N, C-alpha and C positions, 0 to 999 in steps of 0.2 A: 612404472615399476617393472623390474625384470620378471621373466617367467618363473613360476613357482613350481619347482620340481624337487621332490625328495628322492634321493638315490640310496640303494643298499650300500652300506659301508660308510655312510655319512655319520658324523659324530654330533650328537645333540646333547644339550644339558637338560636333564630331567629330574623330577622330584617324586619320590614315592614315600610311603610311610616309614621305610627303613633305609632310604638311600637318597642322596642328592649329589649329582655330579654328571660327568660325561658318560654317555652310553652309545653303542654302535647300532645303527639301523640294520635290521635283519630281514624284515618283510614290510611291504607297503601295499595297501589295498585302497583304491578309491571308493568313496561312498557318496551317493547323491540321492536324497529323498526330498519330499516336499519341505521337510523341516531341517535337514542337515545336508551340508555340502563340504566335503573335506577328504581326509584320508585316515585310515586306521594304520598305526605304525607299531611294529614289534621291535624291541631292543634287546641287545645282549649287554649285560653289565659284567665287567671283569670280576672274577672271584664270586660271582652271584649266579649268573646264568640268564636264561631268557625271562623277559617280563610278559605280562599280559598286554593286550593291545591298548595303545593310547589313541584317543580320537583327537585329531588336530583339524579344526575348522580352517577354511581357506585363509582367514584373517591371521592365523598363527603360523602358517607354513613358512612365510618369508622370515619370520622371527627365528624359527627352528633352523632354517638354512643359514641364517646369520651366525647362530651359535656354532654350526659346523665349520663355517669359513673362519671364524675367530680361532677355534680350537686348533685348526691346521695352519694358521698363519705364521707361527713362530714368534708371536708377540710375547714379551715377558709375562709370566703368569699373573703378576699383580695388576696388569693392565688389560688382560684379555676381555674382561666384561665392563671396563670403564667407558662411560659415555659422557656427553656434555654436562649432564647433571652432576657428575663427579668432579668436574674441573672448576675450581673456585677462583675466578678472576680477581675477586676482592682480596685474596691473600697477598697480592703484590704491594698493596698500599699505595698505588700510583695509577695514573691514567693509562688504561690498556684498551681504550675504545677502538683504536685502529686495528690492533692485533685481533681483538674479538670479532670485528666485522669481517676481516679477511677469513678467519677460521669458519665463521658461519656461512660466508659466501661460498666457500669451497664445498660445504655440505649441501646447501640449498640449490647451488647451480653446478652440481657435479657434472651433469650432462655437458655443459659448456666447457668446463675444464677438460673433460675427457675428450671431446672432439678436437680440442687444440693441443692435447698432450701436455697440458700445463699443470704443474704441481706447486709445491710450497718449499721454501727453504727456511726452516725454523732455527734461528740463531740466537745464542747468548754466550758471552765469554765465561759466564759463571756456571760451574758445575752444579747440578741439582736444581736448576731453575724451572723444571717442568716441561722441557722440550719434548722428551720422549713420551711422557704421559699425554701431552696435548696431541701429538701426532697419532697416538693410538685412539684417543677419544674421537678425533676427527674421522678416522677410518671406520670405527665402530658405528658412528652416526650414519655414514654413507651406507654401511651394510644393512641398515634398517630399511632402505629403499631399493637397494641393488644387490642381486644375488650374483656377485662377481668374485673371481679368485683374488685374494689379497695375500701379500707376504710381508714379513718383517725380517730384516737382517742387519746386523751391525757391520760396519766396514771391516773391522778386524776378523769377524767371522767369515765374511765373504772371501777375504784373502786366504784364510786357512782352507776354505773349500777349493779354491783355485790350486793351492799347493797339492791337495789330495787328488790323485789321478783315478780314484776308484769310480766305478759305475754309479754308485750311490751318490757320490759328490757331484758327478756330472748331472745327474737327474735333479738334484737340489738346485744347482746353478740354473738349469733350464727353467725350473718352476719360478725362480726369482726373476729371471730375465723376462719371462712371458706373463707374469702376474698383471692383471688389469690395473691394480693399484698396489704400489710398493712403498714401504717405509725403509729408507736407508739411514740407519742410526749412526751417528758419530762419524760422518764423513770428514776427513781431515785428521782423524785419530792415527792413521797410519802414516808415519813420517819417514819411513825408509825410502831412500832415493834410488830405487831400482827400476830398470826399464820394464821388467816383466810385471811388476806391481802396477805401474802406470798403464801398461797395455791392458791388464785385467780390469782396472777401473774404467778405462776408456771403453772397453767392450760393453760393460754394463750400462754406462751412461749413454753411449752412442746408440745402443740397441733400443733403449727406452725412448730416446730422442727421435730416431728414425721411424719407430712404430707408433708414435703419438700415444705413449703410455704414461699417464701421470705418475710422478714420483714425489713423495714427501721426504725431504732430507732434513736431518737435524745435525747441528754442528756447534762447536765452540769457536769456530773461525768464520769470519765473513767470507762470502763467495770470492771476492776479489783477492783475498789473502790466502786462499787454499794453496798449499805448497805441493802443486802437482802440475801435470801437463796442461799447457794453455788450452788445448782442445777440450779437455774435461771442464775447465773453468768456464769456457765460452758457452758450452752446451747447457750446463747447469744454469748459468746466468740467463740464457735465452728462454729456458723452459720453466723457470721458477719465479713465483711471487714471494718476495722476502717477508718474513714475519720476525721482527726484531723484538725479542723478549726482554723484559726488565732484568737488570743485573742483580737479581735477588735469589738467594738459595732457599727455595721452598723446602728442600730436604732438611736443611739445617734448622729452619724455623720450626718444622714439625718435630724434629728430634729434640729441640730445646723445650717445646711445649710438652711432649710426652715425658721427657726427663723431669721437668718441673712438677708435673702432675704426679708422677711416681714418687718423687722425693717428698711431696706434700703428704701423700697417702701414708708413707712409712713413718713420717714424723708425727702425724696426727693420730694414727690408730693406736689403740691400747695394746700394750704388750700381752701376748697370749701366755698361758701357763707354759713355761719352757720345759723341755725334756732335758736340756743341757744348761750349762751355766752361761750367763751373758758375759760379754767382755768387761773387764774391770774399768771403773771410771778413770783411774789414773794408775800410773806405775807405783809399786810399793817397794 
């Protein structure tokens, strides 16, 4: 496991009697007695103020740090706290044993992937097939064991950052380039054939390649069909283990399920005493 250090300014998820959400670390004090070993942590909650001290035993420090890493990663909010238990492989209705083994191997043998700078390329031609959620679940599982900087960025968002010449944009690009583990979502989504775009993508992919930094790519396009510079394709191909997802839209299946449940509820429930008139059964 990585070293367990809590820093002032870290963002942790906490729960009190009146609050549940992210809070900023303001004070940290080590504590070691015959019965206790850990830290006392004070937090500041936005629009609330300072909290009383929380005791975190050694066993919970890495979990708290993982919360901080997730909160600052840039992951979509719906996936920030999703882990393996939230990803239902059965929902595809077909054999996904190989895909599941590769995902589990990345988590369990992350040290090996990290030493080789090897990542994943999660691909499906179908939108809503669970690629992004799977990538986030994998990274969140890694964070349970490793206190490392992780980042999430979509390719269109990265291109917009490159366009922006501000110091803030440059700092964000630096954090993306140097993250120990990076998710690049929707590579292949940028179809503009412009030299500066190819150069920007190559800079990202090549930096990761040369510094042996594992990257998880998601895409609707197979590696060999990426419409971009051959140098980019070759480096992604060299560094990535492909995870070919089923051509099933999980998003649509969930939407159909929720819509059906909602429709059933409104058709089965008894009509409440209405304050207004109901629509007429037929035109008169």
